[in-house]
Backbone as ProteinMPNN parsed JSONL, in Angstrom:
{"seq_chain_A": "MGKNLYTSETKWAVVREKLEGKLTTKEIMDKYQIKNKSQVETWMRWYKKGEIYRFDQPIGKQYTFGHGPEFSSEDERKNNQITHLKMENEILKKYLEMKKEWIKE", "coords_chain_A": {"N_chain_A": [[98.169, -35.325, 206.001], [100.675, -35.929, 203.298], [102.336, -35.336, 200.737], [102.588, -36.427, 198.006], [104.841, -39.606, 196.687], [106.483, -40.087, 193.78], [107.894, -43.311, 191.847], [110.399, -42.716, 189.38], [109.945, -44.702, 187.424], [107.453, -44.863, 187.373], [106.781, -42.585, 186.601], [107.168, -42.454, 184.004], [106.234, -45.079, 183.203], [103.785, -44.243, 183.428], [103.385, -41.616, 181.347], [104.14, -43.502, 178.761], [101.45, -45.087, 179.023], [99.695, -42.921, 178.599], [100.514, -41.861, 176.048], [100.358, -44.71, 174.268], [97.905, -44.233, 174.697], [95.069, -46.44, 174.851], [94.265, -46.246, 177.548], [92.142, -44.344, 179.334], [92.781, -41.282, 180.941], [91.476, -41.401, 184.026], [91.556, -44.029, 184.203], [94.256, -44.718, 184.202], [95.132, -43.762, 186.596], [94.003, -44.847, 188.786], [95.121, -47.361, 187.945], [97.568, -46.484, 188.925], [97.546, -45.281, 190.85], [97.192, -42.816, 191.379], [96.071, -39.148, 192.431], [95.429, -37.087, 191.302], [94.362, -35.412, 188.409], [95.586, -33.387, 187.536], [98.639, -33.955, 187.92], [99.383, -36.222, 186.143], [99.116, -35.223, 183.74], [101.167, -32.702, 184.366], [103.204, -33.983, 184.029], [103.154, -34.884, 181.524], [103.522, -33.067, 180.205], [106.325, -31.984, 180.668], [106.718, -34.436, 179.316], [106.899, -33.888, 176.759], [107.795, -31.369, 176.328], [110.345, -31.643, 176.318], [111.377, -31.635, 178.693], [112.598, -34.092, 180.62], [114.622, -34.857, 182.361], [114.13, -33.766, 184.997], [112.296, -36.121, 185.904], [113.226, -37.067, 187.292], [113.537, -36.089, 189.323], [113.033, -34.841, 193.277], [110.635, -34.251, 195.254], [110.24, -30.558, 195.595], [112.374, -30.071, 194.893], [114.141, -27.931, 192.29], [115.414, -28.224, 189.08], [117.169, -26.348, 186.912], [117.108, -25.539, 183.698], [119.377, -28.336, 181.8], [120.389, -30.087, 183.961], [120.989, -32.214, 186.379], [120.288, -34.695, 189.284], [122.249, -35.307, 191.495], [124.549, -37.532, 191.112], [126.123, -40.718, 193.558], [127.944, -41.455, 191.737], [130.103, -41.357, 188.204], [129.351, -43.607, 187.166], [126.486, -44.197, 187.436], [125.121, -42.033, 187.137], [125.568, -42.838, 184.101], [124.392, -44.757, 183.914], [121.533, -44.622, 185.129], [121.159, -42.539, 183.001], [120.946, -44.24, 180.386], [119.408, -45.785, 180.908], [116.969, -43.539, 181.306], [116.416, -42.992, 178.56], [116.136, -45.438, 176.612], [113.299, -46.101, 178.132], [112.505, -43.771, 176.653], [113.007, -44.459, 174.26], [111.451, -46.712, 173.887], [108.719, -45.52, 174.118], [108.868, -43.727, 171.843], [109.299, -45.254, 169.587], [106.961, -46.589, 169.725], [105.092, -44.834, 169.426], [105.384, -44.346, 166.982], [104.564, -47.283, 165.204], [101.211, -46.478, 166.094], [102.164, -44.157, 164.554], [101.716, -45.022, 162.186], [99.685, -46.451, 161.222], [97.828, -45.076, 161.641], [97.817, -43.607, 159.564], [97.082, -45.955, 157.957], [94.64, -46.314, 158.319]], "CA_chain_A": [[98.528, -36.191, 204.799], [101.734, -35.782, 202.744], [102.289, -35.49, 199.198], [102.96, -38.673, 197.43], [106.723, -39.497, 195.866], [106.133, -41.615, 192.304], [109.09, -43.466, 190.763], [110.78, -42.547, 188.082], [109.329, -45.483, 186.383], [105.934, -44.847, 187.463], [106.08, -41.601, 186.269], [107.921, -42.93, 182.41], [104.987, -46.041, 182.792], [102.167, -43.412, 182.633], [103.594, -41.425, 180.126], [103.878, -44.551, 178.08], [100.227, -45.044, 178.597], [98.856, -41.646, 178.048], [101.001, -41.894, 174.786], [99.763, -45.382, 173.604], [95.756, -43.974, 174.267], [94.584, -47.508, 175.272], [93.464, -46.359, 178.757], [91.782, -42.634, 179.767], [93.326, -40.171, 182.089], [90.897, -41.593, 185.141], [92.249, -45.322, 184.361], [95.539, -44.677, 184.15], [94.979, -42.945, 187.465], [93.409, -45.784, 189.206], [96.047, -48.297, 188.066], [99.168, -45.71, 189.507], [97.804, -44.722, 192.415], [97.343, -41.369, 191.145], [95.596, -38.904, 193.317], [94.832, -35.928, 190.288], [94.6, -35.709, 186.447], [96.565, -32.356, 186.813], [99.947, -34.869, 188.548], [99.633, -36.866, 184.88], [98.64, -33.265, 182.688], [102.484, -32.345, 184.132], [104.785, -35.048, 183.588], [103.379, -35.253, 179.9], [103.785, -31.812, 179.567], [107.633, -32.236, 180.463], [107.615, -35.054, 178.182], [106.658, -33.343, 175.581], [109.12, -30.055, 176.648], [111.92, -32.153, 176.995], [112.661, -31.82, 180.091], [112.645, -35.701, 181.064], [115.624, -34.005, 183.708], [112.81, -33.661, 185.603], [111.676, -37.256, 186.467], [114.047, -37.869, 189.085], [113.857, -34.626, 190.846], [112.868, -35.051, 194.042], [109.626, -32.972, 195.355], [110.373, -29.6, 196.371], [113.647, -30.112, 193.926], [113.844, -27.886, 191.365], [116.111, -27.993, 188.269], [117.484, -25.596, 186.38], [117.894, -27.005, 182.557], [120.519, -29.109, 181.687], [120.8, -30.546, 185.387], [120.47, -32.856, 187.274], [120.075, -34.861, 190.482], [123.043, -35.122, 192.226], [124.764, -38.99, 191.838], [127.542, -40.622, 193.985], [129.268, -41.753, 191.072], [129.874, -41.448, 186.803], [129.006, -44.999, 186.302], [125.519, -44.478, 188.518], [125.172, -40.783, 186.466], [125.168, -42.906, 183.174], [122.879, -45.857, 184.128], [120.085, -43.077, 185.18], [120.745, -42.301, 181.745], [120.605, -44.689, 179.911], [117.38, -45.837, 181.593], [115.84, -42.851, 180.402], [116.4, -43.334, 176.902], [115.103, -46.669, 176.92], [112.186, -46.169, 178.097], [111.839, -42.594, 175.933], [112.974, -44.811, 172.879], [110.456, -47.289, 173.777], [107.763, -44.474, 173.477], [108.248, -43.426, 170.152], [109.17, -47.18, 168.72], [105.329, -47.1, 170.284], [104.19, -43.826, 169.21], [105.479, -44.999, 165.496], [103.864, -47.573, 165.437], [100.913, -46.084, 166.443], [101.808, -42.993, 163.302], [101.582, -46.038, 160.814], [98.523, -47.527, 161.933], [96.556, -43.99, 161.173], [98.477, -44.002, 157.779], [96.504, -46.91, 156.615], [93.326, -45.893, 157.956]], "C_chain_A": [[99.585, -35.208, 203.719], [101.858, -35.673, 201.38], [102.815, -36.623, 199.039], [104.672, -38.334, 196.739], [105.863, -40.592, 195.102], [107.604, -41.561, 191.888], [109.085, -42.464, 189.919], [110.069, -43.242, 187.129], [108.046, -45.339, 186.721], [105.622, -43.518, 186.952], [106.413, -41.593, 184.29], [106.203, -43.746, 182.447], [103.629, -45.196, 181.933], [102.239, -42.543, 181.679], [103.491, -42.394, 178.762], [102.415, -45.146, 177.75], [99.417, -44.622, 178.482], [99.343, -42.204, 176.352], [100.077, -43.047, 173.122], [97.889, -45.361, 173.016], [94.742, -44.824, 174.464], [93.518, -46.915, 176.164], [93.407, -44.837, 178.822], [92.742, -42.63, 180.872], [92.86, -41.449, 183.544], [91.414, -43.06, 185.333], [93.613, -45.459, 184.631], [95.971, -44.563, 185.804], [94.753, -43.742, 188.576], [95.029, -46.63, 189.342], [97.312, -47.929, 188.793], [98.74, -45.607, 190.498], [97.104, -43.26, 192.415], [96.663, -40.548, 191.186], [94.823, -37.783, 191.7], [95.614, -36.046, 189.297], [95.746, -34.718, 186.744], [98.29, -33.313, 186.738], [100.842, -35.289, 186.569], [99.348, -35.8, 183.377], [100.571, -32.579, 182.795], [103.515, -33.186, 183.601], [104.421, -35.173, 182.035], [104.044, -34.374, 179.231], [105.157, -31.793, 179.711], [107.896, -33.622, 179.525], [108.081, -34.527, 176.537], [108.023, -31.312, 175.804], [110.538, -30.533, 176.12], [112.702, -32.554, 177.906], [112.49, -33.469, 181.34], [114.096, -35.926, 182.219], [115.001, -34.385, 184.433], [111.918, -34.621, 186.419], [112.018, -37.704, 187.047], [114.347, -37.327, 189.439], [112.967, -35.144, 191.612], [111.574, -33.087, 194.535], [110.159, -31.677, 195.804], [111.757, -29.085, 195.756], [113.612, -29.507, 192.54], [114.962, -26.942, 190.167], [116.39, -27.066, 187.882], [117.901, -26.228, 184.647], [119.677, -27.057, 182.302], [121.112, -29.889, 183.159], [120.118, -31.347, 186.056], [120.202, -33.826, 188.564], [122.0, -35.122, 190.835], [123.158, -36.811, 192.615], [126.068, -38.797, 192.579], [128.594, -41.343, 192.662], [129.46, -41.625, 189.825], [128.61, -42.174, 186.23], [126.883, -44.463, 187.285], [124.617, -43.165, 187.57], [124.033, -41.908, 185.127], [124.742, -44.188, 182.992], [121.732, -45.277, 184.071], [120.039, -42.98, 183.509], [120.137, -42.926, 180.788], [119.198, -45.027, 180.231], [116.69, -45.234, 181.087], [115.692, -42.993, 179.395], [116.497, -44.56, 175.838], [113.974, -46.617, 176.525], [111.453, -44.666, 177.137], [111.739, -43.251, 174.038], [111.731, -46.068, 172.757], [109.42, -46.654, 173.766], [108.052, -44.374, 172.254], [108.541, -44.627, 169.638], [107.637, -46.883, 168.68], [104.701, -45.974, 169.2], [105.047, -43.828, 166.982], [105.156, -46.057, 164.754], [102.587, -47.684, 165.192], [100.449, -44.762, 165.031], [101.294, -43.885, 162.048], [100.373, -46.528, 160.801], [97.544, -46.614, 161.116], [96.886, -43.397, 160.032], [97.715, -44.49, 157.245], [95.359, -46.044, 156.605], [92.936, -44.937, 156.877]], "O_chain_A": [[99.339, -34.042, 203.412], [100.913, -36.308, 200.913], [103.327, -37.5, 199.734], [105.325, -37.328, 196.464], [105.056, -41.458, 195.438], [108.335, -40.598, 191.659], [108.233, -41.608, 189.682], [109.591, -42.69, 186.138], [107.389, -46.042, 185.952], [104.446, -43.179, 186.816], [105.893, -40.797, 183.508], [105.207, -43.248, 181.922], [102.975, -45.261, 180.892], [101.237, -42.483, 180.967], [102.808, -42.032, 177.804], [102.104, -45.587, 176.643], [98.343, -45.189, 178.282], [98.585, -42.841, 175.62], [99.61, -42.781, 172.015], [97.149, -45.793, 172.131], [93.588, -44.41, 174.358], [92.313, -46.924, 175.912], [94.347, -44.124, 178.471], [93.298, -43.535, 181.494], [93.703, -42.224, 183.996], [91.709, -43.406, 186.477], [94.027, -46.388, 185.324], [96.957, -45.153, 186.246], [95.375, -43.339, 189.559], [95.821, -46.618, 190.284], [98.066, -48.794, 189.238], [99.538, -45.845, 191.405], [96.57, -42.739, 193.394], [96.082, -40.479, 190.103], [93.683, -37.992, 191.284], [96.762, -36.445, 189.105], [96.857, -35.025, 186.311], [98.981, -33.325, 185.719], [101.902, -34.994, 186.016], [99.508, -36.027, 182.178], [101.19, -32.14, 181.826], [104.463, -32.945, 182.854], [105.317, -35.542, 181.276], [104.781, -34.464, 178.249], [105.585, -31.499, 178.595], [109.007, -33.893, 179.071], [108.97, -34.671, 175.697], [108.772, -30.589, 175.147], [111.496, -29.91, 175.662], [113.737, -33.188, 178.11], [112.316, -33.582, 182.554], [114.433, -36.993, 182.732], [115.177, -35.566, 184.732], [111.097, -34.298, 187.277], [111.555, -38.714, 187.575], [115.405, -37.431, 190.06], [112.087, -35.849, 191.118], [111.607, -31.872, 194.345], [110.768, -31.94, 196.841], [112.223, -27.973, 196.002], [113.191, -30.193, 191.608], [115.271, -25.751, 190.174], [115.769, -26.257, 188.572], [118.735, -27.101, 184.407], [120.652, -26.328, 182.484], [122.301, -30.189, 183.257], [118.917, -31.292, 186.322], [119.324, -33.119, 189.058], [122.782, -34.961, 189.898], [122.587, -37.422, 193.519], [126.839, -37.837, 192.601], [129.782, -41.642, 192.779], [128.283, -41.914, 189.608], [127.635, -41.913, 185.525], [126.624, -45.612, 187.643], [123.432, -43.402, 187.336], [122.811, -41.981, 185.003], [124.745, -44.688, 181.867], [120.962, -45.364, 183.114], [119.046, -43.295, 182.853], [119.085, -42.542, 180.278], [118.141, -44.551, 179.818], [115.777, -45.708, 180.409], [114.514, -43.193, 179.099], [116.827, -44.577, 174.652], [113.473, -46.839, 175.422], [110.245, -44.501, 176.965], [111.039, -42.917, 173.082], [111.177, -46.311, 171.685], [108.659, -47.392, 173.14], [107.373, -45.045, 171.477], [107.542, -45.054, 169.058], [107.08, -46.941, 167.584], [103.933, -46.285, 168.29], [104.857, -43.003, 166.088], [105.403, -45.944, 163.554], [102.229, -48.548, 164.391], [99.339, -44.444, 164.604], [100.596, -43.463, 161.126], [100.278, -47.336, 159.877], [96.739, -46.99, 160.264], [96.091, -42.602, 159.532], [97.306, -44.034, 156.177], [94.966, -45.317, 155.692], [91.749, -44.674, 156.685]]}, "name": "protein", "num_of_chains": 1, "seq": "MGKNLYTSETKWAVVREKLEGKLTTKEIMDKYQIKNKSQVETWMRWYKKGEIYRFDQPIGKQYTFGHGPEFSSEDERKNNQITHLKMENEILKKYLEMKKEWIKE"}
């Protein structure tokens, strides 16, 4: 029984779903085939602390703050950063929409 590998996209999708609040943690785990709720909690903790570079780290590889995975080219690094910023922007937009709804109530 080995460790599960989750893609960066899966991690971001889980964070997005959790922030939206439409699904329970159990439903999210079933949807993305995550075996332990502590995994979801870990990804949420990383997101809340701003440690988004950790979404790309391989199992067992811990980067120090400000360092991320090694990329074969500058373009690959920039594309990866753009992808992360787009995902983060999407999550923040959703949060602001939810905040407006909360204020209305």
